[in-house]
Each structure stands twice: as C-alpha cells, then as structure tokens.
N, C-alpha and C positions, 0 to 999 in steps of 0.2 A: 504494499500498499503506500502510496506517495500522501505523506503528512507534512502539513505547514502549520507551525507553531508562530503565532502572533503574538507578541507583548508590545503594547501600545505605550507602555511606560517611557519608553527610550531610554531607558539605562542600557548602560554599555557592559557587557560582559558575554563572554563564550560558556561554552557547554563546561568548558574544565575548571571555569568559576568557583564554585561550589567545593570542589575538590581540594582547593588551593587556598581558600580564604571565605572568612563569613559571607555570606551572601543573604537576602532575603527568602522569608521561608518560599513562597510562591514560587520566586524565580529558581530557587533551590530545585524544587520539587519538578520542576519541567526541565531543568539540565537532566537531572537523573533519569526521569522517564524517556526523554529524548534519547540520551544515551542506550537505554536499554533497548528500547524499540529498533536504533539504527543497526545494535548490535544481534537482534533478531531477524534481521533481512530487510527492513522497511527503507524508503527512501524520505529521510526525515529532512528536514529544513527550519532553521530557527531564524525570524527575523524581529529585530529589536535597534536598539541604538547603534549598534557597532558601526564605525566610519568604514573598514575594510571586510571585503568579503576574505570568508575563509573557511577552513573545515577543522573541526576536533571531534574526536571519539566517533567519527563517522558520519556527524551531523554538518551539514553545510548551514554557516552563518551569514546574513546578508541585513542590509540596513533596511528601515521600514521602508525606504523609497521604492523599493523595488516593486511594493504593490501597486504603485502608479504604473508601472511599464505595463504595456498592452500585451494581455494573454497569459500574463506571468502566473495569478492566481488561479486560471485553467489547466495549469500542467499539473495540479494536487488532485487529490480524492477528497481530502477533506482539511479543513481550516481549524484549528482550535485556538481561541482567544484567551489570553489571561486577564482577568479581574475587570475588564471594562465592558460595559453595555454599549458596543458601536455598531452593532449590527447594522443598523439602519443606513449608518454613513456609510462602512464598508459597502454595501447594496448600490446604494444613490452614488456616492463620490468617485467609488473604485472601482465599480461594475464588478464587485466579487460574485461568482456566481455559486461556487461549491456550498456542497453543506458545511454549514459551522455551529462550533459548538463551545457554549461559555463555558469555560474551566473558572469558576468562579471560588475566591478564598476569602471572599472579604465578607462581613456581617451585612444585615441588611438594611441596616442606617448608612451605609458607607456611599459618600455621595457618586462614588465610580459608577454605581450600579442602577442609579433611580430611574435612569429611563426606562428600567424595566416596568416600569407603571404605566406606560404607553402600549396599546395593543400593537402599534405597528412595531416597534421595538422587538416586542416578544415573538411577533410571527416570522421574524428573520433568522432566527436560532432553529436549526434543528433538533438542538438537544442542550439540556443544561446539565453540567457535572458540579456536584457540592461535595465537601469533604466531610460531612456529618450530618447524620439526621436532624440534628436540632437546626442546623444552619437549614438543610432542604426545607424542612415543617416552616420555619420563619420567612423563606421566600416563598413557598407556596400559599401562607396566611395572607402577607402583605402585598403582595404582588400576583396573588391569583393565578401562580403558574400552573399548567396544566400537569398533574403528577406523572401520567403517560410520557414527557418530554424531560421528568427529572431524574436523577440516578445519582447516587452516594458514590465517590470512587475515592476510599480514604488515601492520603498521603501514606505512605511507607516508611519503613525506619531506613535513614539514609546509611550508604554504604559505609562510612565513618563508625557508627556503630552495630551495622550488621556484622563486621568482623571479629567483634567481641565473641570469645568463649561464652557459653551459657555457665552461669553461676546460681547457686542456690540464692535465694532472697533472705534478707534480714530475718525475717520471723522463723526460718528453719535452721539458721546459722546460730541465731542470738547475737547476731552483730546490732550494729547503730544503724536505723534508718536516716536516711539522706535525701531529702527533699531537693528538687532542682528546679528552679524558675529560668527558661531559657529564650523566653519571648521579648520585644520591644515593651517599654515599661507600661503604655498605655492599654496594654491588653491582658490588663487583671491583678497587676501587681499590687496596687491599693489593696484589692479584695484581699489578696495572700497574706500581705502583712497584717492585716485587720484580725484576720481569723488565725493567724500562726501562734499567738500566745494561747488561744484555745485549744488549739491542737498539741501543744506541747503540756498542757494539763494533762490530756489525755494520755499522750506519749512521752513523758518527761525527757527521754533519751534523743527525740530527734533532733536533726539537725536540717538547718537549711541553707543552700547555696542559690545566688542568685548572678547567673551572666545575661545583664540585660543591658541595652544601650541603644541610641538612634544610630549610632556610628555604623552600624550593620548595613544600612543604606546607602554609605559611602556621600553623603551630602552634607551641607551647612543644615543646621535645627530648623532654619524657617523654611527651607526648599523642601524638607523632609516631610514638614507639616502638610503644605500644600500638595505635595505628589502624593501623599498618603490619603488626600481627599477629606479633611478634618479641617475644623474650623481655626484658623491659628489663633486668633483673640482670645479663643475660648480653651483650646487643648493644650498650647504650648505652656503657657504659666504655671497650669496645673500640671504638667507632667514635670517641668523643671523642678519645683518646689516638692513633688514626691521623690525626684531623684536625689534632691540634697539630703531630703529629711530620711530617707532610706541608707544614704551612706553614711550618716550621723548616728543612726539607730542599728544598725547593722553592719558595722564596720567588719567584724569577724565574719560576717555571710556575703558581703559585696564583693564579689570576683570580677566585676568588669565585664568587656567584651571588646575584643576578644579574651580568653583568659591569660594571662601570663604563662611562661612555660613551666614556672613553680606551681602553678596550680592547675596542671594538665589533671583531670581525672578520669579512672574507669572504673568499671564495675568492680576489678578485686581491689582498688585503692581507695576509698570512700575519703569523702574531704575530712578534715581535721575540725575539730570544735571551734 
C-alpha cells in the first residue's frame, strides 16, 4: 500500500528523530508507525516542515509544499493526517482526492480540531482514529461523529522501552513503587501533584519522578502555546506558575526534560528517593 502521512504542524523532523532525541508524543508515534509500515513493505511518505527531501528507515520525507504539486497526492492509496481537522481545505484548496484518515491525539476541546463541528468538514474524512475509548467517546458526543467512522488505535510502547527485559512488578518483589509523569505540564501535572499526598497516605513508600517540560517541542514558550492551539493569555501563566511551584515543592522528584545522564532510569534501577 502507498501511504502518505501528513503533519500540518510544519515541524521539521525526520523519522529518525524520536530514536535520537525527545519529540512530541504524536509525532513520535507517527515516526514509529511509519518506520514499521515501511519495514513491512509498504511505500510510506511523510510530509511535514522539512526543508530538504530525504529518506530514513525506508520512509521518504518531503516538505508540505509537495501537496501543491499536480497529481502528487493521487499517487497514494490513503492519506493520514495528524491532529488537524483540515480535510475540507485539503480537498478544496489542494484537490486531494484520496481517502483521508484523521489520526487525532488531541482532546475534544483543542482548537486544532474544532472544525469537526461542521458537517462539511466531517464529510471529507473516510475515518477517524483515536488513541483511547474516552477520547473517542468525547468526540462522538461533542461533535456527533458517526461511530461507524471512528476507531481506537492505541499508541504502542516505544522501541526504547520495548527492548527492556520484563521484570516482576514491585508488589511481587517487595520493592518500592515509583510513579513517573512523562507528559507536558499542562496535561494533568497539577492533578497528580494535588493527588500525590493522598496516594502516599495509602502507599507510604511510593516515589514520584517528573520528566516534564515544554522543551520537548523545541520552540520558544509562547510559540509552543500557539502551536498547541491553546489560549496564550490563560494557559502560559498558569503553566509557568505550576512548573515553578513544582520545582520548589518537589525538588527531589523533578528530573526535567530530557533527563541528565545521571538520571537515566530503567525498570531494573528505580529512582532514588
């Protein structure tokens, strides 16, 4: 099959990126999937913000401008668009005729997918792929998406963790449980920090490690907020306050992003208190 991945964010990255450095979760999942599909024998192309055409791990990489070339998209069997409800624009402005799948990892309240409230936008998509049952349910409820066109396609474990040998969990070995927060701060870190004292009341030995920063997006803070389709005036001050407070109150737990070499962790070597 000839598969075209489209990342409209204009981020500049190759399929090699998540194997070498921290990258946004959605983009990392795209790269891992594209590489695996290529290894299975599919003809895979990724278009994003790269400035030069290249190939890595069997995946061709081109700039988004390629979509404007006459007949470019017609050479593929399907297009998979990441995190942006732009189906109508692709059809109308770029004459994209192939089946389109919206692979969405945003919550239903993010600006990037609000056009799904329009029936004409919904009609442009052949299917909608989500990463959890909760997310799928929210989209079907708030946007009235037809359930027959939605499917949950969960993100798999990344290769970096898949290579670890399986070990017995802490409750079988008598070890100390360690909780990890590895997302960006605005995706629930405040909830975790509020809950953790209660968790510790029930499990006194539990430890917390926080690997979190907006630097995973490789942009200046205000650019990140805009690119993430959030309201800068509301989100940025709250996020900054949260991070500074967390760093003060959770000094031993805060590992930053990416972790320093001395903080690298594995299932066999849990974090220190």
